[in-house]
Phi, psi and omega in degrees: 000144176280162183306315180295323178293321179298313180297318180295315180296318181293318179296320178298315179299316180298314181297319180293319178297311184290342177294331179081004184263349187233144174283161176305323180294320178294319178299316180301314180295317180300313183291315187276342184240335184252313180289317176244156176286154179306130179093350180279339182241162175270106184302325179292320178294318178298317179295324177298315178300316182298314180297320177298316183289323177298319178295317178297318180295319179298320177295316180295322182297335178296337181264356183282149175292148179296318181244132176236170180297000000 
């Protein structure tokens, strides 16, 4: 993958994780099969990004209020 593609794939994974609508497995499939064609990305690297972002989101969620508007 080229540098621009790497940045795009990582940003897409981050946005999908933070949306809260997709499981890590769904995000992985979206990035590796829908945003990019099969074989264009390194699936292990994408999963690493997803796991890192899920951990960051989980830490942030600890500071969120229980009830929001």
